[in-house]
N, C-alpha and C positions, 0 to 999 in steps of 0.2 A: 504493500500500500504506500509506504514511504517513497519507494522508487517511482511509483506511478505519479505521486504528487510532484516529484522533482521533474519528471518527463513532461507533465502537462504544460507548464509555461513554455518549454522549448517547442513543443508541437504547435502551440498557439502562435508563437513567434514566427516559426517557419511558415505556417499557413498564412499569416498576415503578409509576410514577405512575398509569398507566391502570388497572393491576390493583388498586392500593390504592383508587382512586376507585370502581371497580366493586364492590369488597367493601364499602366504606363505604356506597355507595348501596343495596346489597342488605340491609345490616343497618339496617333502618328502625326508628325509635322512635315511640311513640305518646303522647308528652307535648308534642307541638307539631302545628301545622297545616302542610301542605306546599304549596309553590308548584308551578306547572305544570312548571318545569324539574326540580325535585326529584322530582316524580311520574314524569316521563319517564325520568330517570336510573334511578330505582328499577325501573320496569317493564322497561327494557332489561337491567338487571343480573339480574333474576329469570329472564328468558328465557335469558340466557347461562349461568346457573348450573344451571337445570333444563330443559334442552332437551327431555327426554322427557315433561315435564309441561306446560310453559308455552310458549305461542305468542302473540306480540304482533302486532297489526295495527291499522289505523286504519279506523274506520267512515266517515270522511269528514273534512271540515274545518269548523271553526267560522266564524262570520261574519268574524272577523278573521284567519282562516287557521291557527288552531292545530289540531293533530291531535286527533281524537276517539278516543283510545286505547281498545282493548278487549283484555283478556287472556283467552285461551282456556286453560282448565286441565282436563286429563284425562290419564289414562295412554294415550298415543298408540300404545303397542305392542299394546293390546287394543282392537281395532276402531277405525275412524275416528271422530274427534270427532263428526261429523255423524250417525253411526249410533247414538249414545247419546242417551237423554233428557237434556235440558239445562235449566239454570236461568240466566236472565239477571238481572244485578244492575247497577244504576247509582247514581251519586250526583252531587250538585252541579247538579241541574236548575235550581234557583234560585241565582243568583250568590252571594248572601249566606248560603246554607245549606251550609256546607262540611264539617260533621261527617260527612255521608254519604260523602264522598270518603275520609275516614279509615277508615270501616267497610269500604269496598271494598278499600282497601289492606291492612287487617288480615286480611280474609278470604283474599285472595291469599296473604299471608305465612303464614297458618296452614295453608292447604291444602298448599302446596309443601313446607313444613318438616316436616309430619307424615305425608306419604305414606311408607309403608314403616315408620313408627314407631308409628302408631296404627291399629289394625285398622279402626275405623269410617271413617277418612279413606281408607285404602287401598282398602277395598271401594267407597266412594263414587266415587273417581276411576277405579276399574276399570270401573264400570258407568254413570257419569254424566259429563256435561260441564258446566263452568261457563263462562259468558261474562260477564266483569266489566269494566264501564266506569266507572272511578273519577270522572271529571270530564266531564260531558256538556254543560256550559256553561263551558268553560275560560277564555273571555275575561273574563267577569264574576267567576268563581271566583278567578282569579289577581289581578285588580284588587282584590278584597276582601282577599286574603291579603297582598299586597305594597304596598298604598297605604293612605292614611287613609280612603278611601271606605267608607261603611257601607251605604247603601241601593242595592244593586246586584242586585235581584231578577231582572231581565229579561236578555235577551241584549244584545249591543252593536250591534244594528242601530239607526242614528240614527232618532229618532222625534220628531215635533212634538207634544209634550204639550199645549201651550197654543194650538195652531191659529193661530199667527202667521206661518206660512210659513217659519220657521227651526227647525232641529233642534238639540237638546241645547245651547242657548245660555245656559241659566241653571242651572248645576249648583251643588251645595253646595261650600263652601270652608272651609278651616281658617283662620278669621280671626285667631285669637289665636296661631297658630303653635306650638301645643303638641303637634303630631303626631297629633291626633285631630280628626275631624269629629264634633262632638257636637251638643248642642241649644242653643237660645237661648230665654230667657224675658224678658218685659218687663211691668212693672206697668201695668195698664190696666183701670180699674174699669168702663169703658163697653163695651169689646169683649172683655174677658177671658173665657176659657172654662175656666180651671183655678184651683185654690186650692193654697196651701202648707199642709201640716199643721203646726200650731203646735209639736208635740212633736218634729218632725224636719224642718227646713227644706229638706232635700234632696228630700223627697217631694212630688210634684205629682200631684193627683188631680182628677177631675171634681167639681164641687160637687154636694151632695145637694139636689136641687131640692125633694124632699118636705119637707125641713127648712127650706126658704127660703134656702138658701145661694146666693150669687151668685159668678160668676167674678171673680177679681182679677188674673189674669195671662194674657197671650197667650203661647202656646207654639209655637215652630217646631221641627219634628222634626229639623232639621239646620241648622247655622250657615251663613251665607252672605249675599250681597247681592242686590239686584235688578239683574242684569246686562243685562237687555233693556228696562228702563225702563217696564214695564207695571204697576208698583205691586204686584207679587207677587215673593216670594223663593223661589228654588230650585224653581220649578214646572216647569222643563224641563231635567231632568238627563240623564245619559248613558243611552242605550238607551230602550226597546227593546221587544221582544215577549216576553210571558210564554210560554216554550216549553211549559209544561204547560197551555196553553189552545189549542195549535196542532195537536192530533191530530185525525184524521178523525171519531172517534166523538163524535156529538152536537155537533160544532163549530158555533159561532154567529158571525155577523159583528159588527162594532164596535157597531152600534146595539143589539145584544142583550147583548154582553159585550166589555168593553174589553180591549185588548192581546192579543187572540187571533190577530193576524196578519191579512193581507188575504185569505187563503184557507188551507184546511188544508194543513199541511206547507209553508208558505211559507218557513219558517226552515231553514237548513242543518242545524242541530242535530237538530230533530225529524225531518226527512226522512232523515237518515243513520241514526237509530235505527230508524225504521220499515223502511227498506230492508234494514238488517242483520237485523232480526227476521224479515222475510219471506224473506230468503235463508237463514235458519237455522230452518226450520219445526219442528225437533226441540225448540225451546224450549217446555217444558211448564209452566213456572212463572216468575213475574217478581216481582222486588222492586226498588222504586225508593225511595231514601233521601232524605228531606227533614228539615227541622226547622221548628218545634219543637212540643212538646205531650206527648211521652212515650206514644205509643200507635200502633197499627197501623190504617190505613185499608184497607178492602176495598171492592171495587165494590158498588154503582155510585155515582158522584157526581152524575150527571145524571138518574137515574131511580130509582124505588123498588126496593128489594131484591126485592120480590115478583115482578119479571120474571125473576129468576134461578131456574132450576128447583131443586126440592128436592134432587136428587142433587148438584148443584153446590154448593148451600149447605152440604151435609154435608161436602164436601171443604174448603170455606173454613173451616168450623168446626174441622176437624183442623189446618189451618195456624194458626188462631187459638190453639188449645190449645198447639201446639208453641211458638209465639211467646211465650205467657204463661209457659210452663215455663222458657224460656231467659232471659227478660227481667223477668218479674214484671208486665208491663204488659198493659193491656186492648186490645180491638179495637173499632173503631167503623165505621159506614158514613157516608160524608160527606153523602149525601142527607139533608136535614133533614125528617123526617116530622112533627115536633112543634116546639114552641118559638116564640119571638117572630118568627123569620124562616123559616118552613117553605118547603121547595122545594129545587131543585137547588143543590148546592154550587158547581158550575161546569160548563163545557162544554169539549169538546176535551181531556179529561184523559187522560194516558197509561194509567193502569190500566184505565180504561173501554175504551180501544182494545185493550189487550192481552187482555182477557177477551172482548170482543164480536167483535173482528176476527181476532185471532191465535189465539184458542182456548186461551189460557194462564190458569191461575189466577194472579191478580196481587194485589199489595198495595203500599201506600206506608207506610213507617214514618216517623212524625214523631218524630225523635230529640230527646232532651233535654227536661227539664222541671225545675221546682223539685223538689229531692230530697224524698222522702217525709217525712223528719223535720221539714221546714220547711213542707210543704204543709198549710194549715189544714184543708181538706176531708178529706184522707186521714188526718190525725191524729184528726179527729172521728169518722171512720168506724171507725178502729182502736179508739177508746175507746167505740164504740157510741153516740156522740152524734149528734144530728141536725145537718145542715149549716145554715148561716145561711138564714133564711127569704127574705130579699130579695136581689136581684141586686147592689144597691149595697154591701151589707155584705160579700158574698163578694168583690166587686171590691176593696174597701178592705183586707180581710184579706190577700188574695193579694198586693197591692202592698206592704204592710208586710212580708210574709214574705220577699219578694225582698231587701229591705234587711237583714233579720236574717241571711239566708243570706250575703250578701257581707261583713257585719261579722264573723260568726263563722268563716267559711271562708276569706275572702280578706283579712281585716283592713281591710275597707272599700275595697280597691283596685279593685273592679269599677265604681265610680262616680266620676266626675270632679266634685269640689265646684264649686258655682256660684261664679263670680267675675265681678266687674264688667268691662264692656268698652264702649268708646265706639264705637257702630255708626255708620257714615257716613250712614245714612238714618234709622235708628230712634232714634238718640240713645243714652241710657243703657240697656244691656241687661245680662243675666248669661249667661255661657256655661258649660255643664256638662252632665252627664248620664251615661248608661250607656256603658261601653266595649263594644267589639265582642263579646268572648267572655264573655258572662254570660247574657243572656236568650235569644237565638236559637241560639247555639252555646255549649257548655259551656266554662268555664275549662279551660285545658290540663291542670291537675291532675286533672280529672274525666274526661278523654278516654279514657284507657286502659280503664277499667271499662265504659264505654259500648260501645266497639268490640269488646271481648271478648264481652260478652253477645250483641250482635247478630250477631257471627260465628257463634255457636252457633245462633242462630235461622236464619241462612242455611243452615247444614248440615242442620238439621232440616227446613227447607222443601224442600231439594233431595232429601231422602229421600222426601218425599211426592209422588213422581212415578211414573207407570206404568213398567213394565219388562216388555216383551213378548218372550218367548223361545220358540223351538221346543222343545216339551216331549217330543214323541214322534213317530216316523215308523214306520209299519207298511207293509211290502211283502209282498204275497201273490201267489203264482203262480196265475193264473186258468186259463190254457190253455197247453199246450205239451208234454204228455206224461202219463204215468201217475202221476208223483210231483209233488207241489206243495210249494213252499217257503213258509215263513211266519216272517219274522224281524222283530224290533222294534229300532228305534234309539231310545234314550232320551237325555235331556239329559246332556251331559258326554262322550258318545262322539263321536269325531272323524269317523268315516265308517262307512258301512254296506256290507257286501258280501253279496250275495244269490246263492246257487248254485241252479241250475235242476234239479239232480238228474241221475242217470245216464241215465234213460230219456227225457229231454226231447228235443224236436226240436233238431237242430243249427242250424236256420235261424230259426225264429220262436217267440217266447214272449210271452204277454200277462200283464202284472202289474197289480194294483191297488195304488196308492200312497195311503196315508192319512196326512196330517200334522196334528198337533195343536199349537196354540200355547196358552201360558198366560201370564196377566198375573201376574208375580211382584211387582208393585208394590202399594202400599197404597191407590191411588186408581184410578178407572176410566181407560181408555186414551184416551178422548175426552170432553171436557166434554159434558154433556147439551145445553147451549145450541148447540154446534156440530153435534151429531148431526142437528138439524133444519134446518141451514143448507145451502142449495143455491147455492153461488157457484162460478164456474169456478176461482177462485184458491184454493179451499179443498179440497184433495184429502184432508183428514183426516176426511171424513165417514164413512169406513170403514177399518178395518185390512184388510190384504191378505195372502193366501197365494198364492204364485206358484210354478209348476212350470216349470223351464227344462230343455228337452231338446235333443238334437243328436246328430249322427253316426248311430249305429245305433239310437237311441232316438227313438220317435215318439209324440206325444200322440194319443190316439184320442178324437175327438168333444168332450170336455169343454173348457171355457174354461181356459186356463192360469192366468188371474188370477181368483181367487175373493175376493169381498168377504165378510168375516166379521163386519162391524159393529164395535161397540165391546165391549171386554172389561171385565168388572166387576173391581173390586179383588180382590186375592188372598184366597181363602177365601170369597168370595161366589158366589152362583149366577151362572153364565155367565162365570166367570173363565177358562174354556177354550173354544176354538172349533176346529172341524176342517174339513178339505176333502179330497176324494178325487178321484183321476184314474185312468183306464185308460191304460196305455202299452204300446207294442209294441217288443220288442227283436228285431232281426235280427242274426244272427251269434252269436258266442260271448260277447261282453262289450260293455258300454256304461256310460254315466254320466249321471246327472241331478242337478239341484240343486233343493232346496226353499228358498224365500226367504220370510221373514216381514218385512213392512214395516208398522210402526206409526209414524205421523208423530211422535207424542209419546212412544211407548213404545219406540222404537228399531228397529234392523235386526238380523236374525239370519239365518243360512243353514246348511244342512247338505248335504254332498256324499254322493251314494249311488252306489256302484259295483255294477253288475250283471255277473255272469259265469256 
């Protein structure tokens, strides 16, 4: 008893600490970037606080064994999550692009906190499901967040970049010990490729060859030494495979595209995502967050947009308009049809796979760019002035604008001043350059406004999904006596009871059952591209109406499963489809069920009692 009395205060203290920690984890802020452990703590806390809305699971493990968390969010009391149209969102595909992770976390936070408080969110979670994976390359994401490393685009699979038979043996290093891995420059009139602007010695740009300028400096994008003695510096750093070149759609081997992996889905991260999506065919729309650029990419990256049917391009336009309304930003297609380098942007890219193979409308948002007030091209457009005629002038203006931005908004803190350093191999160099959270990811003070805008874009995109519901059921007595029954069941009624009339046979009656489904969503129930696809793993080439009978009720002749094709968007021609069956009732009462299955538009059912 004495021991129990001594243990009781300790148990209470530990419980209080656990509760406090859970509450702190759940109260997330968006003025900083979060580590893998902080993300994990937060997601678990959300699930604990909102069990009726949030369910946390793992899609698989990363190359180094971290969980690939995905949060399912919906009102679980109204239909199963997999019976509702869904939106899949992820962030952190590229290890050094961590802003998307914060958008995912903010979207989770906004949804769970506003359910029951905001009508729009309540309706959305009653009728739709979200699958949100904040960090799908957690090994590299976490290294970027928690260490001085900067160039961590790929996953952490060891890779022999310089083909010397050794992997990852020449990474970047923090030579001057200032806590940052920045850049190095060295004066070199013979091999130099960069010049320093005389009015701001921080700024390094390419020389203008048309004006006869020549390079004066050599520039290394990261500081370090030649660890493997091959006269190159930092040419074989950590990792890896570019996960966003490892998807099956249009995948190409190394001699066509570097870092796409040895075969499609060779990486645990991409394989886990594909397997999750295929296991959740209700995913109707996809958003994958990257940085930077400040725009939305829509398919395709590997092929011209002309291969996308007009009906699907119209839906992509709706998504684009919703995105612009929420963020103010424009939409692009990555395939370059014009310009100095026309052709595919890349191969094996996630949004191409999501549209072409999964049948989901997809997009990649490139978060963060130079704010409009500093962007020279946007300012000229605003003032109805023409942009600079030549590419070099635009490049120079944009480079200078970034420095104006950090000077005015950050007091110059976004750039490490160049300082002399005695390099063990190169001799006298200077070390300096951009800090992490300026060019590719926003400074923390700008993070909140970005995640808020893009959360609203997520919500708008989720609303642009089909929603197929049983609209009406008609049951008519065909044979069984002198009196016939004719009763309708409309949307919102829980069950239908059909009486046969006083003079009907006590033994057998035949009814006609007609069910009608309607697409209540603003987009068609199946992409036009997938309607013409005949693959065994693609059951969404047609929506279905199914009649289930049993006991005293028997189906007469007709097929119980009727393909009704694709339903057009609400208010358009063919937004409703119907199917009819003849059934036989033996005895005084029976029951049947009407089921509507639309892979992207959801599941619905109605129970009908006959007596």
